[in-house]
N, C-alpha and C positions, 0 to 999 in steps of 0.2 A: 168507922165502918169495920165490922168484925170479919175475921176469916173463919168460916165454918168448914171443918174437916171431920165430919161425924157420920159418914155414910155407912160404914160397917159397924154393926152392933157388936159389942164385946160381951159375949155370953159367959165368958170365964168369970166375970165379976159376980155372976149369979149362981156359980157352981153347977152349971148345966153341962152335963157330960155328952149327951147325945145331941150334937149340934148340927149334924150334916143336913138334915131336913130343914131345919130353921134357916141355915145359911142359904140353901137353895131357894127357899121362900123369899128371902131378902134380895137375892140376886134377881129373881123374877120381878120383884117390885121395882128394883132399879132399872131393869130392862124396860119395863112399862114407862117409867119416868123418862128414860132416854129416848124412847120412841115418841113420846109426847113432844119432847123438845125438837126432835128431827122433824116431826110433822108440822110443828108451828114455824120452823125455820126453813122448810124446804124451798119455798119461793125465793127467799133471800139467798140461799145457797146457790141456786141455779142462776139467779141474776148476777151474783159475783163471779160464777164460772164464766158467764158470757162476757164479763169485763176483761178476761184474759185473752190476749190475741192468739189466734192460730198462726203457726208458721209452716204448716204442711209437713211433708216427710223429709227428714234429714238422715242420710245413711250413716254418717260418722257419729259415733256416740262414745262417751266416756262415763266414768263413775258419777260425774256431776249430774247426769240425767236423773238419777235416783233422787237427788236433792231437789232438782227443779220440779219433779212430779210431786214430791211431798210438799213443796212450797205452794204449788197450785192448789192442792187439797186444803192446805192450811188457810190460804186466802179465801177459798170458797166457803170454808167453815167460819170465817170471820176472825181467825187467829192471826192478827196483823204483825205482832211482835215476832211470832214464830216464822212468818213468811219472810220478813226482812232478814232475820238471822240466817235462815236457810239459803236465801238468795245470795247473801254475802259470802257464805262458805262455798256455794256452787260457783259463784263468779270467779273466785280465786282458783278453784280446781280447774275450771274451764280454761282460764288464762294460762295456767301452768301447762295443761295438756296441749294447748295450741302452740305455745312457745316451743315445747319439746318437738312437736310435729314439724315445726318450721326449722328445726336444727339448732335451736338455742337452748340446749340442755342447762347451761349455767344459770339461765334466768329463772329456772324452777326453784332455786334456793333464795331468790331475792324476795323482798317484800312486794306486795301487790302494787304499792305506789311506785317503787323503782321499776318493776317489771313492765307496767303499762307505759311508763314514760320512755323506757328504752325501746319497746316495740314500736311506739309512735315515732320516736327519733329515727329508727331504722326504716320507717315507711312500711312496716309489716302490717300494722293496723291503721285504719283511717282516723282522722281527728274526731269523727263522730263516734266511732267505737271507743276511742280513748276517753271521750267525754262521758259516755254512758258507764264505762267501767269505773271511772273516778267518782261519779255521782253515787253509784251503788256502794263503793268503798266507804264514802263519807257517811252515808245513811246507816250502813251496817255498823260502823264504828260508834256512832251515836247511840245505836240500839244496844250494842253489847256493853258499852260503858255505862249506859242508862243514866246519862247526865240529866241535870234538872230541866234543861230545855226540852229534851226528848220526853221526859216524864210528863211534862205539863201540856203536851200536845193534845188537842181534842181528838176524839176517836175518828171523826170524819177526815181530819188532816192526816192522821196515821194511815187510814185506809188509802188515801191518795198516794202517799209515799210507797206503801206496800205494792199497790197496783203498778206504779211507775217502775219500781225495781224489777218486778217479775217480767213485765212486758219489755223493758229495756234489755234484760239478760237474754230473753228468748230471741229478740231481734239481733243481738250480738251473735248468738249461736248460729242463727240462720245465715248471717252475713259471712261469718268466718268459715263455715263448714259446708255450705250448700254447693260450693264448687266441686266437692268430692262426690256428689250424688251421681249415681248411674242413670242411664236412660232406660225408661220402661217401655215395654211393648205389650200390647193387649194379650198376646198369646202366652207371655211369661208372667202375667200378673199373679197367677195362683201361687207359683213357687217363690217369687221375689217379695211379695208383700203379704198375702194372706197367710202363708205358712209361718212367716216371721211373727206376725201378730198372734197366731195360734200358739207358737212356742212361748211367747211372753205371757199369754194368758195361762198356759199350763204351768209355767215355772214361777209365776207371780214375781217377776223380776223387780218390780218397784212398788212400794207402798204408795198409794195415791192414785193408782190406776183403777178405774172401774173394771176394765178388762173383762167384760162379759159380752154376750152376743149382741146386746143392745148397742154398746159403745163400738163394737166391731163394725156394725152396720153403719153407724154414723161416721166412723173413720173411713170406711171404704167409700162411702158416698162423697166425702170431701176429697179423697185421693183421686177418684175417677173424674171428678169435676176439674180439679187442678191440673192433672196430668193429661187428660184426654178430652176435656171439654164436654163430658157427658154427665148428666144428672140422672142417677139411677132411681130417683124418686119419680116414678113415671105417672102416677095418678093419685087421686084422693084415696083416703082410707076406705077399704071395703070394696074397691073396684075389681071386677073380674078381668083378668088378663090372659090372653092366649097367644102362644108362639107356635108357629109351624115352620119347619125347615129341615135341612139336611144336617144330621148329627153323626159323629163317630162315637161308638160306645167305648168309654174309657175303663169302666169297671162295673161289675154287677155284684151286689152284696145280698146274698140270700138269707143272711142271719137277721134276726129282729133287731132294729127296724130294717126292713128290706128297702134297698135303694139302688138306683142306677145312676152312674155318672156319665154325662154326655158332653161332648165337645161340640159347641155350636160353630160350625165352620164359617158362617157368615161374619162373625165378630171375633172368633178366636178365643171365646170364653167358655168355661165349664159351668154346668148347671147340675145340681143334685136333685133327682126326682124321686119322691116317695113312691113305693110300690105296694099294691094290695095283692091278695092271692089271685084275684081276677087278672091283674096286670101281669103277674108271673105266668099265668096261663097264656096270655097274649104273646109274651116274649118267647115262650117255648113253642107256641104254634107257628111263629114266624122264624124260629130257629135263630133268634138274636143271641149273639155272643160277643165277648170282648174283641175290640178292634174292627168289628163289622160296621158298615154304614147303614143308617136307617133314615127314613122320613118319618117324623113324629110330630104330633100335636100335643103340647103340654099346657096346662092351665094353672093359674095361681090367683089368689085373692090378696090384694095389697094390705100390708099391715098399717099400724097407726102412723108410721113414718112415710107412708105412700110408696113403700118398697115391696117388691114381691118377696115373699118369705118361703112358704112351703109350695113346692111344685108337684103336680100330679099328672099322671099319664092319661091322655084321652084316646089317641090312636097311634099305632106304630106299624110300619111296613119296612121289612128288610129289603135293601136294594143291592147290596154287595157283600 
């Protein structure tokens, strides 16, 4: 079986000096080829993503998170060797981070084998965590040394090992660090979770995150269900939803796009409502301003996830 590495055409061999347009043409052709591959693989990519277990929200993070996220993306794309290698490195970094946090700085200089044995001996990690750490270590070593036994594995067997490694590491992370989590209240959800996610989306903290509004909505739905027992997917796609209640005006943005931020006092949650010129006339007519209380009716049509997306103002009355 040959290795073909001939994607970029070498125009220098043909003494062509004006190559920029030709190179851009070739890049466009490769982009088309890559899009075709993504389109043909998208169902498999999503299925593999669903084979990776969720562990919810963990407040405590270290540099190992960047490796875990890249490993998740690698697994979703079917890059199993990369997944195992990344999980192995992330596992060692996570273990060192945990040992230091528990006051065992000296263990950070030990091998992973000695470190997990000592932590287990001291009763700092459970036998289950020790077993998972050790399994990841062995698989990672086989991968990096690329011995004959590892090379000869069938792709399906390699897939099983890669999935096991990443799910075991995430369960270790959850078990070791979930005790550091804070307690969330509905009224503080915006600042404690939504703003954190927005910062990560803006800063692009980790390669492997989708980190767009679509994934944000999916993460928020999971978080609300796990923390508060509420499913924010309230109806089928395209359903008309209306809320009427008492709100406090948190902010009014008169710049395009015009919006009003409302605090729903019944649930302690904020909602952003899009405004038209007609809506602005209604607000001015009612003398609505920041920090005042209003009774309002707002409407939305659920998106393809069954979640309310854009809210619009129907009626508004100032009460205080």
